[in-house]
Backbone bond lengths (Angstrom), bond angles and torsions (degrees), N, CA, C in turn:
res aa  C-N    CA-C-N  psi(-1)  N-CA   C-N-CA  omega(-1)  CA-C   N-CA-C  phi
1 M - - - 1.463 - - 1.528 109.40 -
2 T 1.310 116.88 136.39 1.461 122.52 -175.81 1.534 110.18 -120.73
3 P 1.351 117.34 167.44 1.468 119.40 174.73 1.528 112.67 -56.73
4 E 1.325 117.07 -32.22 1.471 120.02 178.99 1.525 110.82 -64.52
5 D 1.342 116.89 -34.59 1.473 119.91 177.48 1.531 110.53 -64.73
6 I 1.335 116.31 -42.15 1.469 119.99 177.90 1.525 109.81 -63.48
7 D 1.340 116.26 -43.88 1.471 119.96 178.62 1.520 111.12 -56.89
8 R 1.330 116.17 -41.76 1.464 120.21 -177.30 1.531 111.28 -66.77
9 V 1.336 116.08 -43.94 1.467 119.84 -179.61 1.530 110.56 -63.69
10 V 1.336 116.87 -47.94 1.464 120.78 -179.02 1.524 110.34 -64.90
11 G 1.340 116.86 -38.42 1.464 120.11 177.70 1.515 112.18 -63.28
12 D 1.339 116.46 -41.17 1.472 120.15 177.70 1.524 111.06 -62.88
13 L 1.346 116.38 -39.68 1.465 119.86 178.63 1.532 110.80 -64.33
14 A 1.335 116.34 -38.49 1.459 120.02 178.67 1.524 110.86 -65.88
15 V 1.324 116.84 -41.00 1.467 120.78 178.52 1.522 110.57 -62.95
16 Q 1.340 116.27 -34.31 1.468 120.75 179.46 1.531 112.04 -75.25
17 G 1.332 116.36 -6.43 1.462 119.88 179.22 1.510 114.39 83.87
18 R 1.348 117.28 17.88 1.465 119.49 179.13 1.529 110.35 -68.38
19 K 1.320 116.09 147.31 1.461 121.57 -177.88 1.526 110.93 -68.51
20 T 1.337 114.66 160.38 1.463 120.09 178.07 1.524 111.14 -58.05
21 S 1.326 117.21 -39.99 1.463 120.06 -179.12 1.520 111.43 -62.95
22 T 1.339 117.25 -37.41 1.459 120.75 178.33 1.529 110.90 -66.22
23 R 1.334 116.23 -44.53 1.463 119.63 179.10 1.525 110.39 -63.52
24 R 1.333 115.88 -38.07 1.456 119.36 179.07 1.522 111.10 -64.40
25 E 1.331 117.46 -38.19 1.461 120.85 178.97 1.522 111.45 -63.64
26 Y 1.350 116.79 -41.08 1.462 119.82 177.09 1.525 110.87 -59.94
27 V 1.330 116.06 -46.66 1.465 119.93 -178.30 1.526 110.32 -63.28
28 Q 1.335 117.09 -39.51 1.452 120.36 179.30 1.531 111.10 -65.15
29 I 1.323 117.08 -34.48 1.465 120.30 177.34 1.524 110.24 -64.49
30 F 1.341 116.77 -46.20 1.464 120.26 176.77 1.530 110.50 -58.01
31 K 1.322 115.31 -44.76 1.459 120.41 -176.55 1.532 110.80 -65.77
32 G 1.330 116.34 -43.12 1.457 120.21 179.33 1.516 112.91 -65.17
33 F 1.337 116.37 -39.26 1.455 120.27 179.83 1.532 110.74 -64.46
34 H 1.342 116.74 -43.58 1.462 119.46 179.78 1.521 111.91 -69.78
35 R 1.338 117.31 -30.70 1.457 119.14 174.66 1.525 110.33 -64.11
36 F 1.326 115.91 -39.15 1.463 120.75 177.17 1.529 110.51 -63.99
37 L 1.335 117.18 -46.45 1.461 120.19 -179.98 1.528 111.68 -61.27
38 Q 1.329 115.98 -42.72 1.460 119.11 -179.12 1.522 111.88 -65.47
39 A 1.332 116.72 -34.99 1.466 120.53 -178.19 1.522 112.39 -78.38
40 R 1.340 117.88 -34.91 1.458 121.00 -171.10 1.533 114.30 -109.44
41 K 1.341 117.41 -31.01 1.468 119.39 -168.05 1.517 114.50 -125.21
42 A 1.339 118.59 1.24 1.464 120.30 -171.71 1.525 112.03 -59.39
43 A 1.337 116.94 -47.09 1.462 119.90 -177.76 1.520 111.27 -64.56
44 E 1.316 117.39 -41.52 1.462 121.35 -179.46 1.528 111.35 -65.24
45 I 1.341 116.95 -42.55 1.463 121.03 -179.87 1.530 110.56 -64.74
46 E 1.328 116.56 -41.48 1.464 118.91 -179.97 1.524 111.18 -67.15
47 A 1.351 117.01 -36.45 1.464 120.45 179.75 1.523 111.83 -68.30
48 V 1.304 117.54 -38.61 1.463 121.34 -175.81 1.529 111.97 -83.63
49 F 1.334 117.09 -43.26 1.467 120.89 -172.27 1.535 113.72 -108.88
50 G 1.327 116.38 -10.00 1.458 118.71 -178.34 1.518 113.30 70.12
51 V 1.338 117.19 25.70 1.467 122.18 -178.19 1.522 109.21 -116.41
52 R 1.322 115.94 127.00 1.460 120.42 175.40 1.522 108.75 -91.72
53 L 1.314 116.25 124.56 1.468 120.72 -175.02 1.526 111.27 -69.00
54 V 1.320 115.85 132.21 1.453 123.52 172.95 1.523 107.63 -132.20
55 C 1.334 117.20 127.26 1.463 120.17 -177.85 1.528 109.99 -63.49
56 P 1.335 118.41 127.48 1.465 120.92 -178.94 1.521 113.85 -76.55
57 V 1.336 117.53 -7.37 1.463 120.64 177.95 1.526 107.01 -88.41
58 D 1.334 116.28 103.86 1.453 120.54 -176.82 1.527 110.70 -107.45
59 E 1.330 117.15 -171.03 1.459 120.83 -175.90 1.523 113.04 -65.92
60 F 1.343 116.70 -18.07 1.466 119.14 -176.38 1.527 112.77 -89.92
61 N 1.331 117.22 -31.77 1.464 118.09 -179.08 1.531 111.91 -110.86
62 A 1.333 117.72 6.53 1.462 120.16 177.19 1.523 109.48 -64.97
63 S 1.330 115.30 144.48 1.462 119.46 -177.58 1.506 110.60 -73.81
64 R 1.331 115.44 144.64 1.463 121.37 175.43 1.520 108.40 -86.34
65 H 1.332 116.11 134.77 1.473 119.78 -176.69 1.520 112.30 -64.95
66 V 1.329 118.00 -37.66 1.467 119.85 -168.48 1.519 113.76 -90.70
67 G 1.324 119.04 -4.45 1.454 120.56 174.20 1.511 113.76 75.75
68 D 1.331 115.81 -151.83 1.453 121.03 -173.26 1.517 113.16 -68.60
69 D 1.339 117.00 -34.73 1.464 119.18 -176.77 1.527 109.49 -91.45
70 S 1.329 115.94 56.22 1.458 121.58 -178.47 1.521 110.30 -59.24
71 P 1.354 116.78 136.59 1.464 118.51 178.49 1.516 112.70 -63.59
72 V 1.342 117.33 -17.48 1.456 119.94 176.61 1.527 109.96 -70.26
73 L 1.342 116.74 -29.21 1.452 121.17 -174.44 1.525 112.60 -98.12
74 L 1.322 117.03 -41.27 1.457 120.65 -173.99 1.521 110.25 -118.27
75 P 1.328 118.43 124.24 1.468 119.88 176.05 1.524 109.87 -72.42
76 P 1.323 118.16 152.80 1.462 120.11 177.15 1.521 110.07 -70.63
77 P 1.317 118.10 161.39 1.474 119.98 177.36 1.519 110.58 -62.82
78 T 1.316 116.32 146.47 1.457 121.79 180.00 1.532 110.30 -72.38
79 P 1.334 118.03 161.65 1.468 119.52 175.51 1.526 112.12 -56.73
80 E 1.339 116.94 -35.89 1.468 120.39 179.37 1.523 111.03 -66.01
81 R 1.331 116.14 -41.38 1.474 119.84 -179.92 1.525 110.36 -66.54
82 V 1.316 117.09 -42.08 1.464 120.44 178.38 1.524 110.42 -62.81
83 A 1.335 116.86 -42.32 1.468 120.72 179.53 1.523 110.74 -62.71
84 E 1.331 117.09 -40.42 1.471 120.41 177.92 1.526 110.98 -62.36
85 F 1.331 116.56 -40.55 1.467 119.76 -179.83 1.527 110.64 -64.65
86 F 1.331 117.45 -43.19 1.460 119.24 -178.93 1.528 111.29 -71.31
87 D 1.323 118.19 -29.67 1.468 120.13 173.07 1.527 110.49 -62.88
88 F 1.331 115.92 -42.15 1.468 120.10 176.23 1.524 110.39 -60.86
89 M 1.337 116.60 -42.81 1.460 120.70 -179.11 1.527 110.70 -62.17
90 K 1.333 117.54 -40.18 1.475 120.01 178.72 1.527 111.37 -65.55
91 Q 1.320 116.58 -40.01 1.465 119.99 177.30 1.519 110.93 -64.56
92 R 1.311 116.09 -37.13 1.468 120.77 -179.55 1.526 110.81 -65.49
93 I 1.336 117.22 -36.66 1.461 120.57 178.05 1.526 110.18 -58.73
94 A 1.328 116.12 -38.99 1.470 120.75 -175.64 1.520 112.64 -75.85
95 T 1.332 117.66 -19.25 1.471 119.20 -172.76 1.522 114.00 -117.25
96 T 1.332 118.57 -16.01 1.461 120.18 -174.01 1.528 111.51 -74.08
97 R 1.305 115.05 158.22 1.466 120.34 178.81 1.522 111.07 -74.84
98 K 1.344 117.61 -34.68 1.457 122.01 -179.58 1.529 109.49 -104.56
99 Y 1.325 115.15 96.34 1.457 120.42 -177.05 1.526 111.84 -63.86
100 G 1.346 117.39 -44.16 1.460 121.81 -174.03 1.526 113.58 -58.13
101 P 1.342 119.35 -58.02 1.467 119.69 180.00 1.522 113.39 -60.89
102 A 1.338 117.64 -37.38 1.463 119.89 -179.69 1.528 110.82 -65.94
103 A 1.346 116.70 -43.12 1.461 120.24 179.15 1.524 110.66 -68.91
104 R 1.330 116.75 -37.81 1.481 119.69 176.72 1.522 110.70 -61.47
105 D 1.339 117.27 -44.60 1.470 120.54 179.63 1.525 110.69 -59.52
106 Y 1.321 116.72 -42.46 1.460 120.68 180.00 1.527 110.59 -60.72
107 A 1.334 117.11 -49.03 1.457 120.82 -178.87 1.528 111.30 -66.05
108 M 1.311 116.61 -38.08 1.468 120.41 -177.30 1.526 111.57 -67.01
109 F 1.341 117.04 -46.48 1.466 118.80 -178.24 1.525 111.37 -74.31
110 R 1.322 117.49 -26.91 1.466 118.92 171.01 1.530 109.45 -64.49
111 T 1.317 117.11 -37.39 1.463 121.32 178.69 1.524 111.03 -67.32
112 L 1.332 117.36 -42.97 1.456 120.13 177.42 1.520 111.36 -58.89
113 Y 1.329 116.43 -39.66 1.461 120.45 -177.25 1.528 112.14 -76.14
114 H 1.313 118.18 -52.47 1.457 120.82 -173.32 1.532 112.59 -74.21
115 A 1.333 117.25 -29.44 1.466 119.99 -179.82 1.527 112.36 -99.95
116 G 1.334 117.50 -8.16 1.457 120.47 178.57 1.513 113.29 66.15
117 L 1.327 117.81 36.05 1.460 120.93 -176.10 1.521 112.01 -84.10
118 R 1.314 115.65 153.71 1.457 122.26 167.92 1.535 108.33 -78.94
119 S 1.339 116.21 158.77 1.473 119.66 -179.50 1.517 111.27 -58.80
120 E 1.325 116.73 -43.37 1.464 119.97 -178.13 1.524 111.48 -66.00
121 E 1.334 116.81 -37.24 1.463 119.88 178.51 1.523 110.82 -63.88
122 A 1.321 116.83 -40.13 1.466 120.25 178.69 1.524 110.99 -67.02
123 S 1.334 116.75 -38.57 1.465 119.95 -177.92 1.529 111.59 -66.72
124 L 1.337 118.02 -24.87 1.470 121.75 -176.75 1.525 112.91 -95.91
125 L 1.329 117.58 0.56 1.467 119.76 177.55 1.528 110.50 -67.99
126 E 1.314 115.51 144.86 1.458 121.46 174.45 1.527 109.14 -121.23
127 K 1.312 116.40 162.86 1.467 120.77 -176.48 1.530 113.37 -56.41
128 P 1.348 119.52 -40.89 1.470 118.66 178.45 1.529 114.14 -67.49
129 D 1.343 117.95 -9.11 1.461 120.28 179.36 1.524 112.75 -76.57
130 A 1.325 117.92 -10.41 1.467 121.69 176.92 1.527 108.49 -91.37
131 H 1.340 116.50 107.58 1.462 122.71 -177.95 1.529 108.58 -108.46
132 F 1.315 116.43 93.92 1.459 121.02 -173.70 1.532 112.54 -74.78
133 A 1.316 117.60 -20.13 1.468 120.46 -177.80 1.525 112.14 -94.58
134 R 1.305 118.60 1.83 1.456 121.05 -176.70 1.535 110.10 -94.29
135 G 1.324 116.85 115.23 1.458 120.97 -179.47 1.515 111.77 77.75
136 P 1.334 116.92 177.11 1.469 120.29 -176.28 1.523 113.80 -69.96
137 F 1.335 118.43 -22.53 1.463 120.88 -177.47 1.525 113.29 -114.32
138 G 1.324 117.49 -8.75 1.453 120.49 -168.21 1.517 109.45 87.26
139 K 1.337 116.51 158.54 1.464 119.96 -177.43 1.524 111.39 -141.00
140 L 1.337 114.25 150.66 1.459 122.09 171.20 1.518 108.85 -97.53
141 H 1.324 116.33 133.28 1.457 120.64 175.58 1.536 108.17 -94.29
142 V 1.314 115.36 102.18 1.472 120.47 178.91 1.525 106.82 -85.89
143 R 1.314 116.09 92.80 1.468 120.47 -173.30 1.526 113.14 -75.30
144 F 1.324 116.41 -25.13 1.463 119.65 -176.47 1.520 110.56 -116.49
145 G 1.338 115.89 50.28 1.451 120.13 175.17 1.515 111.00 -64.73
146 K 1.320 115.94 146.24 1.459 120.51 -177.67 1.519 110.40 -66.12
147 G 1.334 117.13 129.51 1.454 121.95 177.44 1.513 111.35 -86.40
148 A 1.314 116.46 165.66 1.464 122.59 178.13 1.517 109.09 -117.03
149 H 1.322 115.44 149.15 1.463 121.37 177.54 1.526 111.12 56.13
150 T 1.325 117.08 43.29 1.474 124.02 178.32 1.527 111.81 56.13
151 S 1.335 117.93 32.75 1.466 120.80 -177.20 1.522 112.94 -82.08
152 G 1.329 118.16 -6.32 1.449 120.49 -176.89 1.517 111.38 86.98
153 P 1.333 117.96 178.82 1.466 121.04 -177.17 1.524 111.39 -58.12
154 R 1.344 115.28 141.58 1.464 121.47 178.86 1.528 108.41 -121.40
155 P 1.327 117.63 98.19 1.477 120.31 -179.84 1.524 110.83 -63.75
156 R 1.337 115.51 151.06 1.461 120.20 174.90 1.524 108.71 -154.46
157 W 1.319 115.66 160.66 1.455 123.08 176.25 1.520 108.44 -105.82
158 V 1.325 116.74 129.38 1.464 121.72 -177.67 1.526 108.78 -121.01
159 P 1.338 118.18 123.80 1.472 120.00 -179.83 1.520 111.78 -68.66
160 M 1.312 116.05 147.97 1.466 121.84 177.74 1.524 108.84 -87.99
161 L 1.322 116.63 84.87 1.456 121.93 -175.40 1.524 111.96 -85.49
162 D 1.325 115.42 163.42 1.464 123.14 171.49 1.524 113.48 55.81
163 G 1.321 116.18 39.30 1.462 120.03 175.97 1.512 114.85 80.76
164 L 1.334 117.91 10.73 1.462 119.69 178.53 1.519 111.21 -62.30
165 D 1.343 117.31 -31.73 1.460 119.68 178.10 1.529 111.32 -61.53
166 L 1.350 117.20 -38.48 1.464 120.22 178.84 1.519 110.94 -68.00
167 V 1.330 116.17 -39.80 1.466 120.39 178.78 1.521 110.32 -61.93
168 L 1.347 117.24 -45.46 1.464 120.09 -176.36 1.527 111.74 -73.79
169 R 1.330 118.06 -31.90 1.469 119.45 173.69 1.528 109.92 -61.77
170 W 1.334 115.79 -47.41 1.468 119.99 178.44 1.529 110.37 -60.84
171 F 1.319 116.29 -42.78 1.460 119.42 -178.83 1.531 111.67 -62.34
172 L 1.329 117.12 -45.87 1.464 120.15 -177.38 1.520 112.13 -68.80
173 E 1.325 117.36 -32.74 1.465 120.51 -177.28 1.518 112.92 -84.00
174 D 1.338 117.15 -37.94 1.459 119.79 -170.01 1.523 114.24 -109.11
175 V 1.339 116.91 -29.70 1.465 120.39 -171.79 1.521 112.55 -104.22
176 R 1.321 117.46 -49.50 1.471 120.05 -174.35 1.519 112.96 -58.08
177 P 1.358 120.89 -35.63 1.471 119.70 177.82 1.526 113.85 -62.16
178 K 1.319 119.17 -15.07 1.464 121.38 179.60 1.532 111.58 -79.76
179 F 1.329 117.81 -8.39 1.457 122.86 176.94 1.530 109.19 -102.89
180 P 1.328 118.30 159.77 1.476 120.05 177.96 1.525 111.79 -55.88
181 S 1.322 116.12 147.91 1.452 122.02 -177.48 1.534 110.66 -67.59
182 S 1.321 115.87 129.50 1.466 123.43 176.22 1.518 106.96 -171.29
183 P 1.343 117.85 165.87 1.467 119.16 179.37 1.530 113.61 -71.66
184 V 1.336 117.99 -15.99 1.463 122.60 -172.37 1.524 110.47 -61.99
185 L 1.328 116.94 137.84 1.466 120.30 177.90 1.527 110.52 -76.88
186 F 1.313 117.24 -62.64 1.470 121.14 -179.74 1.528 108.44 -99.42
187 A 1.321 114.73 88.17 1.459 121.03 -172.41 1.523 111.63 -91.77
188 D 1.338 115.30 155.97 1.455 119.89 170.04 1.526 108.33 -85.28
189 E 1.306 118.18 -174.09 1.468 120.83 -172.84 1.522 112.88 -75.12
190 S 1.334 117.52 -3.30 1.460 120.97 173.18 1.527 111.74 -102.38
191 G 1.338 116.95 -2.83 1.456 120.97 -179.42 1.512 114.06 95.12
192 G 1.328 117.13 -6.63 1.459 120.86 179.64 1.515 111.97 -85.74
193 P 1.326 117.15 169.63 1.470 119.82 -179.35 1.519 111.72 -72.14
194 L 1.306 116.65 142.62 1.461 120.80 173.05 1.527 109.27 -67.18
195 H 1.319 116.57 133.07 1.464 119.62 177.31 1.527 109.19 -70.52
196 R 1.327 116.35 148.56 1.469 119.27 -179.11 1.524 111.50 -60.72
197 G 1.352 116.68 -32.43 1.465 119.58 176.68 1.516 111.60 -66.03
198 T 1.332 116.76 -35.66 1.463 120.94 177.09 1.525 110.23 -64.44
199 I 1.333 116.40 -41.11 1.462 120.24 178.71 1.522 110.11 -62.63
200 R 1.326 116.60 -43.54 1.468 120.03 -178.82 1.522 111.41 -65.81
201 N 1.324 116.64 -39.54 1.467 119.85 -179.82 1.528 111.97 -74.41
202 R 1.322 115.85 -26.83 1.466 120.28 -176.90 1.529 111.06 -67.11
203 L 1.320 116.79 -36.99 1.457 120.16 -174.31 1.527 112.88 -65.88
204 P 1.347 120.12 -50.24 1.471 118.07 177.16 1.523 112.85 -63.01
205 Y 1.336 117.33 -30.97 1.464 120.44 176.45 1.529 110.51 -62.94
206 L 1.333 116.50 -43.48 1.463 120.20 -179.79 1.526 111.56 -66.98
207 M 1.327 116.87 -38.13 1.462 119.06 178.84 1.521 111.85 -72.30
208 Q 1.317 116.42 -25.59 1.473 119.80 172.34 1.527 109.58 -67.07
209 L 1.347 116.44 -41.74 1.461 120.16 175.68 1.527 111.03 -63.96
210 E 1.329 115.52 -32.66 1.465 120.51 178.80 1.526 110.96 -66.81
211 G 1.341 116.28 -21.81 1.454 120.30 -179.80 1.510 114.15 88.97
212 R 1.318 117.15 20.00 1.453 120.86 -179.08 1.527 110.81 -85.13
213 P 1.336 117.60 140.32 1.467 119.66 174.79 1.523 110.43 -67.82
214 A 1.321 115.94 161.75 1.465 120.61 -175.25 1.520 112.34 -57.08
215 G 1.338 117.79 -34.19 1.451 120.94 -178.12 1.512 114.48 -68.08
216 E 1.334 118.06 -15.37 1.459 121.64 -178.77 1.523 112.40 -106.00
217 R 1.317 116.31 6.97 1.462 119.78 179.53 1.523 109.60 -91.39
218 F 1.325 115.71 157.98 1.459 120.53 -178.64 1.523 109.33 -142.97
219 S 1.312 115.48 164.21 1.462 122.53 -176.07 1.531 110.21 -99.17
220 P 1.344 118.37 167.13 1.467 119.47 173.25 1.522 112.22 -58.02
221 H 1.336 116.69 -34.51 1.457 119.22 178.69 1.533 110.73 -66.72
222 A 1.333 116.62 -32.26 1.466 119.82 176.46 1.531 110.76 -66.48
223 L 1.328 118.03 -32.47 1.463 120.19 174.66 1.522 110.95 -64.31
224 R 1.321 116.21 -36.40 1.466 120.73 177.23 1.529 110.43 -65.65
225 R 1.321 116.84 -40.60 1.464 120.41 178.02 1.530 110.49 -70.34
226 A 1.324 116.22 -34.42 1.463 119.79 176.47 1.523 110.43 -64.27
227 C 1.334 116.94 -38.58 1.463 120.92 176.26 1.522 110.15 -57.99
228 A 1.337 117.01 -47.48 1.462 121.07 -179.73 1.525 110.83 -63.43
229 T 1.327 116.78 -46.40 1.464 120.89 -175.97 1.515 112.02 -66.89
230 H 1.317 117.52 -46.81 1.458 120.45 -175.10 1.527 111.46 -68.75
231 N 1.333 117.23 -35.45 1.463 119.44 175.85 1.524 111.29 -68.55
232 Y 1.332 116.86 -38.07 1.465 120.28 177.89 1.526 110.75 -65.46
233 E 1.335 116.41 -41.20 1.464 120.34 -178.90 1.522 112.07 -64.00
234 R 1.299 117.49 -29.97 1.467 118.79 -179.30 1.524 112.49 -94.12
235 G 1.344 116.54 10.95 1.457 120.25 169.17 1.508 116.78 100.28
236 V 1.335 119.36 7.17 1.461 120.60 177.74 1.531 108.80 -69.60
237 D 1.330 116.33 137.02 1.456 121.78 -178.18 1.527 110.60 -61.13
238 L 1.332 115.24 140.43 1.465 120.23 -176.07 1.525 112.12 -62.69
239 V 1.328 117.13 -35.74 1.468 120.04 178.21 1.535 110.46 -65.89
240 A 1.338 116.43 -37.19 1.468 119.58 177.28 1.525 110.48 -63.73
241 I 1.338 116.94 -40.17 1.465 120.36 177.86 1.526 110.05 -65.64
242 Q 1.334 116.52 -39.53 1.467 120.33 177.27 1.526 110.80 -57.97
243 Q 1.340 116.80 -47.09 1.454 120.73 179.45 1.524 111.47 -64.47
244 M 1.300 116.35 -37.94 1.459 121.48 -179.77 1.523 111.21 -64.08
245 L 1.336 117.06 -43.80 1.455 121.58 -177.68 1.521 112.91 -81.64
246 G 1.337 117.16 -14.84 1.455 120.20 179.14 1.509 113.63 78.34
247 H 1.344 117.26 29.71 1.459 120.79 178.69 1.521 110.50 -79.83
248 W 1.340 114.74 151.40 1.463 121.04 179.34 1.526 110.71 -71.30
249 T 1.337 117.06 -39.25 1.465 121.59 -177.34 1.529 109.70 -134.89
250 V 1.342 115.98 160.56 1.456 121.56 176.12 1.525 110.55 -65.53
251 S 1.332 117.10 -31.12 1.468 119.72 179.82 1.518 111.37 -61.81
252 S 1.327 117.18 -34.32 1.472 119.85 175.46 1.517 110.47 -64.53
253 T 1.319 116.80 -40.89 1.460 120.75 179.52 1.523 111.08 -64.72
254 M 1.326 116.76 -38.14 1.464 120.50 -178.70 1.527 111.30 -62.18
255 R 1.329 118.03 -30.12 1.466 120.29 178.41 1.528 111.04 -68.00
256 Y 1.328 116.81 -20.82 1.460 120.98 -178.62 1.524 112.14 -87.35
257 V 1.327 115.97 -20.39 1.462 120.21 -173.23 1.522 109.54 -87.20
258 R 1.334 116.26 118.12 1.464 122.53 176.83 1.523 108.67 -128.74
259 P 1.329 117.57 85.33 1.477 119.90 -177.40 1.519 111.51 -59.36
260 S 1.332 115.42 158.89 1.456 121.70 -178.77 1.525 110.57 -70.15
261 A 1.325 115.78 170.04 1.464 121.10 -176.49 1.522 111.82 -64.18
262 T 1.344 117.64 -26.44 1.468 120.79 -178.33 1.529 112.10 -103.00
263 F 1.332 117.26 18.46 1.462 120.78 -175.20 1.525 111.30 -60.50
264 I 1.351 117.83 -44.03 1.461 120.98 -178.26 1.524 110.16 -64.09
265 E 1.352 116.72 -46.38 1.451 120.47 -179.97 1.528 111.44 -61.34
266 D 1.341 115.89 -43.42 1.463 119.58 -179.96 1.525 111.35 -63.50
267 A 1.350 116.28 -40.77 1.457 120.39 179.99 1.528 110.38 -64.58
268 C 1.341 116.52 -40.91 1.469 120.32 178.46 1.519 111.50 -64.21
269 Q 1.336 116.78 -41.52 1.465 120.32 179.43 1.526 110.90 -63.49
270 R 1.324 116.65 -40.11 1.470 119.91 177.84 1.525 110.87 -64.36
271 A 1.344 115.81 -41.68 1.464 119.79 -179.09 1.525 110.74 -64.89
272 V 1.340 117.15 -44.04 1.462 121.06 179.25 1.529 110.66 -63.92
273 A 1.340 116.23 -44.33 1.459 120.43 179.85 1.523 111.05 -61.62
274 S 1.340 116.42 -39.42 1.459 120.27 179.35 1.523 111.20 -66.03
275 T 1.348 116.04 -41.71 1.465 120.15 179.35 1.531 111.37 -64.57
276 L 1.348 116.80 -43.91 1.463 120.83 178.93 1.519 111.15 -63.14
277 A 1.313 116.28 -37.47 1.462 119.91 179.57 1.523 110.61 -64.49
278 E 1.351 116.40 -38.98 1.456 119.77 178.88 1.532 111.45 -67.37
279 L 1.371 115.74 -37.09 1.463 119.99 -177.04 1.523 112.07 -75.17
280 T 1.326 116.09 -38.23 1.465 120.41 -173.67 1.516 113.45 -99.87
281 G 1.326 115.50 -16.30 1.459 118.43 -176.81 1.497 113.72 77.03
282 K 1.366 116.49 12.78 1.468 121.28 179.98 1.519 109.63 -118.33
283 D 1.308 115.88 148.68 1.458 121.90 177.29 1.516 108.28 -85.70
284 T 1.353 116.73 104.35 1.472 121.18 -178.02 1.507 113.38 -83.88
285 T 1.339 117.97 -4.00 1.472 119.83 179.94 1.512 111.62 -88.92
286 A 1.329 118.78 -9.37 1.471 121.73 -177.30 1.513 110.31 -71.93
């Protein structure tokens, strides 16, 4: 098998209209199979056939982790845009016929944004995973964090920042009892966990109800990138953001961070204001 064979298979899938995630899964299967052959059978294959194994998945046809909405191409939504969306969600809770699902959606997408969770991680949360007494803000125990390099689930603790603890307390006390009893935190109307695909499809549907044009809509993954970017812009250490998002390396986190157009100017103004405050003994940012 050669890189050209991989190109042909992936190209055929694209012509068939298969999603990026599907094409990525095919490529990962090829890559995993060749990793197995190289680890277990490489010497035997070379001895019998005289062929040295080389993985056909190279830098040109390797799958991109972030899919179509690559942070290189699309900036995350601004804090103002996110705030407008959540304001719409709060208004919808007050006017919709089904209070439970509307309130659940609000709490769930607030969790994706403030905790930087993936859709699948949010879908697998259970009620006991909310530890309100742990740390100064409370923490979520993400037991099924995405692993890297086929390492399996990587649990992590994520602080409930920016009032997320208040949102989840309200949700557990007032909203979750309206759904069937089960351990699931964000349950569907049967009490089971929301599928990650349902979460992804739910967001564009809600923004369509909001009346936003397609160019102003964003995905759940964009909320995760917005979490990284907005925390970085306000001075949170990059390593702390890496731990929060559950990335294997800081370089992965850096791909998520897309500061605003005035980030440099704002940083300079903060630095100057801080220096003047030290020299004069006055707070110049007030």
